[in-house]
C-alpha positions in Angstrom: -39.9 27.7 -59.9 -40.8 31.2 -61.7 -38.1 33.1 -63.8 -39.0 37.0 -62.7 -36.7 36.6 -59.9 -33.5 35.2 -61.5 -30.9 37.8 -62.9 -29.7 36.2 -66.2 -26.4 38.8 -65.7 -25.2 37.2 -62.2 -21.5 37.0 -61.5 -19.6 35.3 -59.0 -17.3 38.0 -57.6 -13.7 36.1 -56.9 -12.7 38.2 -54.2 -12.0 38.1 -49.8 -11.2 35.0 -47.6 -11.8 32.6 -50.2 -9.0 33.7 -52.7 -6.9 34.6 -49.9 -7.0 30.6 -48.8 -6.8 29.5 -52.1 -3.3 32.0 -52.4 -2.2 30.7 -48.9 -2.9 26.9 -50.2 -0.3 27.5 -53.4 2.5 29.2 -51.2 1.8 26.1 -49.1 2.1 23.5 -52.1 5.5 25.2 -53.2 6.9 25.2 -49.6 6.1 21.5 -49.1 8.0 20.6 -52.8 11.0 22.8 -52.0 11.3 20.9 -48.7 11.5 17.8 -50.2 13.3 18.7 -53.4 15.7 20.7 -51.1 15.7 19.2 -48.0 15.7 15.4 -48.3 17.7 12.1 -49.9 17.0 9.9 -53.0 13.6 8.8 -51.6 12.7 11.8 -50.5 12.9 13.5 -54.1 11.1 10.2 -55.2 8.3 10.9 -52.7 8.2 14.5 -53.6 7.5 13.6 -57.6 5.5 11.1 -57.0 2.9 13.8 -55.1 3.3 15.8 -58.2 2.5 13.0 -60.3 -0.5 12.2 -57.9 -1.7 15.5 -57.6 -1.3 16.9 -61.4 -3.0 13.4 -62.8 -5.6 14.6 -60.4 -6.3 17.7 -61.4 -6.1 17.2 -64.9 -8.5 14.3 -65.0 -11.0 16.4 -62.7 -10.8 19.4 -65.4 -10.9 16.9 -68.2 -14.4 15.0 -66.9 -15.6 18.5 -66.5 -15.2 18.4 -70.6 -16.7 15.0 -70.5 -20.0 16.4 -68.1 -20.5 19.0 -70.7 -20.0 16.6 -74.0 -22.8 14.0 -72.4 -25.2 17.1 -71.3 -25.1 18.1 -75.2 -25.4 14.5 -76.5 -28.2 13.6 -74.5 -29.8 17.1 -75.0 -30.3 17.1 -71.2 -32.2 19.8 -69.9 -31.7 19.3 -66.2 -28.4 20.5 -66.0 -28.9 23.6 -68.5 -29.0 26.4 -66.0 -25.4 24.6 -64.2 -23.4 24.2 -67.1 -21.0 27.8 -65.7 -19.3 25.1 -63.4 -18.0 22.4 -65.6 -17.4 25.2 -68.3 -15.1 26.4 -65.7 -13.2 23.5 -65.0 -13.1 22.8 -68.5 -11.4 26.1 -69.3 -9.1 25.2 -66.6 -8.1 22.4 -68.7 -4.8 23.7 -70.7 -3.0 24.6 -67.7 -3.5 20.9 -65.7 -2.4 20.1 -68.9 0.5 21.6 -69.0 2.0 21.3 -65.6 1.0 17.9 -65.8 3.4 17.5 -69.2 6.3 19.5 -67.1 6.4 17.3 -64.2 6.1 14.2 -66.5 8.9 15.5 -68.5 11.1 16.5 -65.3 10.3 12.9 -63.9 11.3 11.3 -67.3 14.8 13.7 -67.3 15.5 13.4 -63.5 15.1 9.6 -64.0 12.5 9.6 -60.1 9.5 8.7 -62.9 9.2 5.6 -64.8 12.4 4.0 -63.7 11.0 1.0 -64.3 11.1 1.5 -67.9 12.9 3.8 -68.6 16.6 2.9 -67.0 20.1 2.6 -68.7 20.8 -0.7 -70.1 17.0 -2.1 -70.0 16.7 -2.2 -74.0 20.0 -3.4 -74.3 21.0 -7.0 -75.0 24.6 -6.2 -73.8 23.7 -4.4 -70.7 23.5 -6.3 -67.3 20.4 -4.3 -66.8 18.9 -5.4 -69.8 15.0 -6.4 -68.9 13.2 -8.7 -71.8 10.0 -7.8 -71.0 10.7 -4.2 -71.0 12.9 -4.3 -74.6 9.6 -6.1 -76.1 7.4 -2.8 -74.9 10.0 -0.2 -75.8 8.3 0.5 -79.1 5.6 1.6 -77.1 7.0 2.9 -74.4 9.9 4.9 -75.4 10.4 9.0 -74.4 9.5 10.7 -77.8 6.2 8.4 -78.2 5.1 8.6 -74.8 5.5 12.3 -74.1 4.2 12.7 -77.6 0.9 10.8 -76.9 1.0 13.1 -73.3 0.7 16.2 -75.7 -1.5 15.3 -78.5 -4.3 13.5 -76.0 -4.0 16.4 -73.0 -4.0 19.0 -76.4 -6.9 17.5 -77.9 -9.1 17.6 -74.7 -8.2 21.2 -73.9 -9.3 22.3 -77.7 -12.5 21.0 -77.3 -12.9 22.2 -74.2 -11.8 25.7 -75.1 -14.6 25.1 -78.0 -17.4 24.2 -75.6 -16.7 27.4 -73.9 -16.6 29.7 -76.6 -19.7 28.3 -77.9 -21.5 28.8 -74.9 -20.3 31.7 -74.6 -21.6 32.9 -78.6 -25.1 31.2 -77.4 -25.4 34.1 -75.0 -24.1 36.7 -77.7 -25.8 36.2 -80.5 -28.7 33.2 -79.2 -30.7 30.8 -81.1 -29.4 27.1 -81.9 -26.3 27.8 -84.0 -24.1 27.7 -81.1 -26.0 24.6 -79.3 -25.9 22.5 -83.0 -21.9 22.8 -82.6 -21.8 22.1 -79.1 -23.6 18.8 -80.2 -22.1 17.8 -83.1 -18.2 18.7 -81.5 -19.7 16.5 -78.5 -20.2 13.6 -80.3 -16.9 13.6 -82.2 -15.4 14.3 -78.6 -17.1 11.8 -76.9 -15.5 8.8 -79.5 -12.1 10.6 -79.3 -12.4 10.6 -75.5 -13.8 7.0 -75.3 -10.5 5.3 -77.0 -7.6 7.8 -75.9 -8.4 7.7 -71.8 -7.8 4.3 -71.0 -4.2 4.6 -73.6 -3.6 8.5 -71.2 -4.4 5.9 -67.9 -1.7 3.3 -69.1 1.1 5.9 -70.0 0.5 8.3 -66.7 -0.1 5.3 -64.2 -0.1 2.3 -65.6 3.3 1.9 -67.0 4.9 2.9 -63.5 5.0 -0.6 -63.2 6.1 -1.9 -66.3 6.1 -5.3 -65.8 2.0 -5.6 -64.9 -0.9 -4.5 -66.9 -4.3 -4.8 -67.0 -7.0 -4.2 -69.8 -9.2 -3.0 -67.2 -7.5 -0.1 -66.0 -8.6 2.7 -68.1 -12.1 2.4 -67.1 -10.9 1.9 -63.7 -9.6 5.2 -64.0 -12.3 6.6 -65.7 -14.9 5.9 -63.0 -12.6 7.4 -60.4 -11.7 10.5 -62.5 -15.6 10.7 -63.9 -16.7 10.3 -59.9 -14.3 12.9 -58.7 -15.7 15.5 -61.4 -19.2 14.8 -60.5 -18.5 15.2 -56.4 -16.2 18.8 -57.4 -19.4 20.0 -59.8 -21.8 19.0 -56.2 -19.7 20.6 -54.2 -18.7 24.3 -56.1 -22.9 24.6 -56.8 -23.5 23.6 -52.7 -20.9 26.1 -52.0 -22.2 28.7 -54.1 -25.9 28.7 -53.0 -25.0 29.1 -49.6 -22.6 32.1 -50.7 -26.1 33.6 -52.3 -25.3 32.7 -56.1 -27.3 30.7 -58.4 -30.4 30.2 -56.7 -32.0 28.8 -59.2 -30.7 25.5 -58.2 -32.5 23.5 -56.3 -32.7 20.3 -54.7 -33.5 18.0 -57.7 -30.3 19.1 -59.2 -28.9 18.4 -56.4 -30.2 15.0 -56.4 -29.5 14.1 -59.9 -25.6 14.6 -59.0 -26.2 12.4 -56.0 -27.6 9.8 -58.4 -24.1 10.1 -61.0 -22.1 9.9 -57.2 -24.1 7.2 -56.0 -24.0 5.0 -59.4 -20.6 5.3 -60.4 -18.9 4.8 -57.0 -20.4 1.4 -57.6 -19.4 1.1 -61.1 -16.1 2.1 -59.8 -16.0 -0.6 -57.0 -17.3 -2.9 -59.8 -14.3 -2.3 -61.8 -12.1 -2.6 -59.0 -13.1 -5.4 -57.7 -13.3 -7.3 -61.1 -9.7 -6.5 -61.8 -8.3 -7.6 -58.3 -10.5 -11.1 -59.1 -8.6 -10.9 -62.6 -5.5 -12.8 -60.8 -8.1 -15.8 -59.9 -10.3 -16.7 -62.0 -8.1 -16.2 -65.2 -5.4 -17.5 -63.3 -2.8 -14.7 -64.1 -0.4 -15.3 -60.9 1.9 -12.5 -62.3 -0.6 -10.4 -61.5 -0.4 -10.7 -57.8 2.9 -8.4 -57.3 0.7 -5.4 -57.7 -2.1 -6.0 -55.1 0.8 -7.4 -53.1 2.9 -4.6 -52.5 -0.8 -2.8 -52.0 -1.7 -5.2 -49.1 2.0 -5.7 -47.6 2.7 -1.6 -47.5 0.1 0.3 -48.0 -2.6 -1.8 -46.4 -4.4 0.9 -44.5 -4.7 2.9 -47.4 -6.3 -0.5 -49.2 -8.9 -0.6 -47.2 -9.3 3.0 -47.0 -9.6 3.2 -50.2 -12.9 0.9 -50.3 -14.3 2.4 -46.9 -14.3 6.0 -48.6 -15.1 5.3 -52.3 -17.5 2.8 -51.9 -19.4 2.3 -48.3 -19.5 6.3 -47.6 -21.2 6.8 -51.0 -23.5 4.3 -50.8 -24.6 4.1 -47.4 -25.3 7.5 -47.6 -26.4 8.4 -50.7 -28.7 5.1 -51.2 -31.7 7.5 -49.0 -33.5 9.5 -51.3 -33.6 12.4 -49.0 -29.8 12.7 -48.7 -29.6 13.2 -52.4 -31.3 16.1 -51.8 -30.2 17.6 -48.8 -26.7 19.8 -49.3 -25.2 19.6 -46.0 -25.4 15.8 -46.5 -24.1 15.6 -50.1 -21.6 18.3 -49.4 -20.2 15.8 -46.7 -20.5 12.8 -48.9 -18.6 14.9 -52.0 -15.8 15.9 -50.4 -15.5 12.3 -48.9 -15.6 10.8 -52.1 -12.9 13.5 -53.5 -10.4 12.6 -50.4 -11.1 9.0 -51.0 -10.2 9.0 -54.4 -6.9 11.0 -53.8 -6.4 7.7 -51.6 -7.4 5.5 -54.8 -4.8 7.3 -56.7 -2.3 7.5 -53.9 -2.7 3.9 -53.9 -2.0 3.8 -57.8 0.8 6.0 -58.1 3.1 5.3 -54.8 3.9 1.6 -54.9 5.5 2.1 -58.2 6.9 5.6 -58.2 8.6 5.4 -54.9 11.2 2.9 -53.9 9.6 -0.5 -52.3 9.1 -0.6 -48.7 9.6 3.4 -48.7 5.7 4.3 -48.1 6.0 7.5 -46.1 3.5 9.9 -45.6 3.9 13.3 -43.9 4.7 17.1 -44.9 5.5 16.4 -48.5 1.7 14.5 -49.5 -0.5 16.6 -47.4 1.4 20.0 -48.4 1.6 18.8 -52.3 -2.3 18.0 -52.3 -3.1 21.7 -49.9 -1.1 23.3 -53.0 -3.2 21.6 -55.7 -6.6 22.3 -54.2 -5.2 25.9 -54.1 -4.4 26.2 -57.4 -7.6 24.5 -58.6 -9.7 26.6 -56.4 -7.9 29.9 -57.5 -7.7 29.3 -61.6 -11.8 27.3 -61.4 -13.0 30.6 -59.7 -10.8 32.7 -61.4 -12.8 31.4 -64.6 -16.2 31.0 -63.2 -15.8 35.2 -62.6 -15.0 36.0 -66.0 -19.0 35.5 -67.3 -22.2 35.3 -66.0 -23.5 32.1 -63.9 -26.1 31.0 -66.1 -26.0 30.3 -70.2 -28.9 32.3 -70.7 -30.3 31.4 -74.2 -29.0 27.9 -73.4 -32.5 26.4 -75.8 -33.5 23.9 -72.3 -32.7 26.4 -69.4 -36.5 26.7 -69.0 -36.7 22.9 -68.5 -33.7 23.2 -65.8 -35.3 26.4 -64.3 -38.7 23.9 -63.4 -36.8 20.9 -63.2 -38.5 18.5 -60.1 -38.2 15.3 -59.5 
């Protein structure tokens, strides 16, 4: 591809139907949450908080992984992705908003005792209480409200700071040129990846696994990492394909899509490997106490249990195994949407059994409305961020390699 036809000042205009639909989605989400809080009983309140946690966590994870995508590209000194970095940058720039929402949801859930009641309930750590639980008491040094919320704020705060830094360095690179900003991005990406690698499992343990504090798995953090990484890759692919169809970023070619398709294909298999290994642990490690986790999901959420595997393993593997499918925007778009919906099902399976009273696995207005609301919020915030700067990092040192990328 030649560079003479590329408009290096091209900017996305966030107007019209997409902007209107995103705002409508936010309004529908607020209405669904309001319905859950004001028109329901205790179980409805638990379901509402569980869905808020699910979508706030999903929102934050996709944005976090946008930052992770940037860091990986800088550390690998990858050239193929230089022309598409504005999309994950827009996701990274949105992370502070997602972080605040997640902390607010968690704090409200703790305050009202609608979340984390397996370890945050009266008398669980008091030996003189009839509700005393020796196992929870043994974990109280780690699972107590100040330390728990402190970790959330520190982790999300660190991720947000690095996100803003990567975006700032890239924009400075546009203005000043040279290699100074790129070198700063490389150095900070190395630091970020070390921090991210050690803290994301703890973040997943806190936010999701502690909903069922009697159960634990050392693989749970990597299981969550695989889910958030694949979801982020699918999101990047969807945004790129839709932008291309709208006439933007015409320098993105089938080889760029091929790379994203390969990542989605490969890490969907990795997600399945970790899922199955965690499932198999209850047999080969002789830990029958872990069966309670899968028993609840198989007994009360059987449909979702199998749908999870079908959407997150079978669909990407069967549909992206063929080389041409990875390079065809319609097929990659379809698979990416299935993967995003599939990991909503995945998070639903992770969160609902621990957050909602056993046996009350309802599905309806609250679940659908909350999801639509957060999709609208994500669309509005990310596309607003994307519209602020040119769609190409014109002074990235590896840009020409990306513009001529061919597989």
